[in-house]
Phi, psi and omega in degrees: 000340188298323179297321179293320179296312181300318179295319180294315180299321180296314181292330183272000180071028178267118182258157180203156178280329179207138172261110186257140168247141184282007170264359180296143186300319182290333178289317178301318179298318181294319181296316181296317179296317180297315180300319178297323179293321179292322175298316181296335178280358180078023185255012178238135174213160178272144178196183180242132181247138173222123180177191185266129183239120177270118181293321181298317178277343188053052186205141170287139183248136172284156181303320183284357176267348180272150176241113185055036178080004183246153171293123183295337181280316187252356177056038178228152178283126179295160176279144176268120186235141174226122181198161176274132183221170165268142182243145173259134183284068180297323182300334180296337187254012182302307183290323179298322178294314179298319180296318181294316180296320179294320181284336183229076182300338178286351183298320179240121178230151354287180185301325181298322178291319179300317179297320179296316181294315180299317179298320179295315180296318183293340176286347178110124179268138176254149178302148189254127174289122187240021173213167178223136177257337182270353182258132186266335179267151181132174180278126181301142177292134181304117177084004180215099184287350180272356181233145171243154183288133180306136189303323181285325176297327179284306190293324180301334184283354181295338176297323177285323180302312184289342175278349178107000179301140004263016180290154178299143179101350180295338180295344179292335181237357176238136013278158178290143172289325185208132170239129181250124184222162175287151186296337181286348180241021176293330179299317180295318186275339185248355176235297182297310186299307179296326178295319177298317180295319176302316181298320183276359179075030181247158183287151179269150174300151183287320180216135170244121182250121179260107182278167182274192180250152163271135182238154171235122183057036176080000180250143175303138175288117188207137176298322183292335178269355175080014179239030183290147178235127176287119183298325180292318179290324179298323179298327176048227180281356185272338178093151181298320181300323179295319179293317178301315180299314182299311185292330183268343182262333188279330188233142170300136190299332180270358185251164172286156177220134180273120179278131178230126178299318181295319180293321178302313181296320180297314179295320179303309183292321184283305187279318188268302182294316185275298186296304187272306184300315180294324179298310181299317183294317183292322177293318179301314181294317182292321177295320178294321185281316188263338182242013181058028173078009180222162183206166183260218183290129181273151176289160179290160176298140184241355185270140177282118181259009182299323176298323176296313181298318179296318179298319179295318180298327182265009181057031171269071187296324178296320179291323178298316178293325177298323178295321178297319182288337171297320177294316182298312181290326177296320179292321176301316179295319178303315180293322178296322181284322183279334177052068181305327180296334175276320179299330181298339182275334188216351183215077184295329181293312179292327176303315179298319179299317181295314182289325176297318177300318181296318179295317178301314180297318180294323175295322177293319178299318179300318179297316182290333180277348187306317181291339187259315186227073189298319181295316179296317180299318179295323180294319178296314180299321181290332180297323184242054184255144172058045174062020182218142174274134182247095186292344182292348178300322174083181182288128184290311186227085178294138179296142182269135174256013181237129179304141184302323184303335182282348184261358183228162173230135176259124182290000000 
C-alpha cells in the first residue's frame, strides 16, 4: 500500500519531510532502544491475556467498549484471543496522566476530545499487552524471539524515529509542538503514547489535536465499511485545490462533517468559480486592457490579518478561510463601487490606484491561501509577477456544466 499512499499524497499536493515505513532499519533500532528503556524502568512484565481483539483497530477491546458485542468502529465482532504476552504497566501512569492533562489543558484539543480521554482514564486504566506470540510479522521483542512488539507500541514511536532518536540531536525537534490525529486514535496518542514517553523518561508532545471524520450518509468514510472515496478521483474535473477548500472550509476541524456531492458543486461554483476565479480574471483583464499589462510600485498591504493568524494558531481552519473570503468578497465589492471601467474614460490616475490596490490584495490573498490551496496560490502569484500580468495562467475555476456525481466513483 505504501506506493499508493505516496502517489496519492503527490497528486493531492500533500508534502512531507519524510515518508516513513515502520519496517525501516532506523525505526526498528529506535523501537528496540525505547522498549529497553521501558523495561529498565520496571514497567514491563510477562502475563497472559484473554479478551476480544479487533483486527481492524489492531487493538484489544474492553467489554464496555463494545456495542452489542461489536466493535463500534468496524461493526464486526472481535476475535477472542488468549495468549502469553509482555505487558506495559499503563495503570501505573493513570494519575500522572490526569495530573498532566489538568496542568496542561492544551495537551489534548479540541476540548471535546480532552473530555472523552479524561472520562476514559477515570474509569480506570488496565495494563496494556504490548507483544504478540501468535503474530509472525513485526519487530522481534528484545531477547525473546517468540514474541513480536505490538503494532501500536511500535508505530507510535515513528514520531521519535523521524526526529533521530536515539541518536544525539533528536531533542532539537522533539517534543513536537503539535500532533494531528484522527479522533478514533486519540486514545493511543493521548493515553498510551504519553504514558510510554513518561516511562522512557522522554518529553511529551505539547498538543495532540484529534480531528473529526468526513461522513457519507452519517457513516465514516472507510474502506472497511465499503464507502471509501478516492480523493484524487473525487476531485475529478474540479481539481485537488477545490476539494481541499471544500473539506477545510465547510467543517470545523475538530468536528465531523457530512460530505455532499451537491454541496461540493454549489460551493465550487459560488466561492471558487464566482468569488475567486472571476475576481482574478477580471483584474487580470483590466490590467491588461487599461494598463497595457504592466504596472509600477504597488502599495503596501493594508488589511489586518491578525484574525487569520489567530484562527490558524487555534487550528480553526474553517475560520481562517472565512477570513480570506472576507478579503475576496471585499475586493469584489471595492471594484463594483470604484467601477474601473468608468474610471478608464475620465480618471486614469485613480484607475491606476484602484488596480494597483486590487493587485496588492490579490497577492496578499495568494499568500494566505498557500497552506490551503497551494496550486491556486502559485497561479495567482504567477499571474501578477514581476510588474507584468501573465494571461497564460488562464481561468482558475471554470464553472462546471456537468453534475459532480458523474465525475466520481464510490468504491
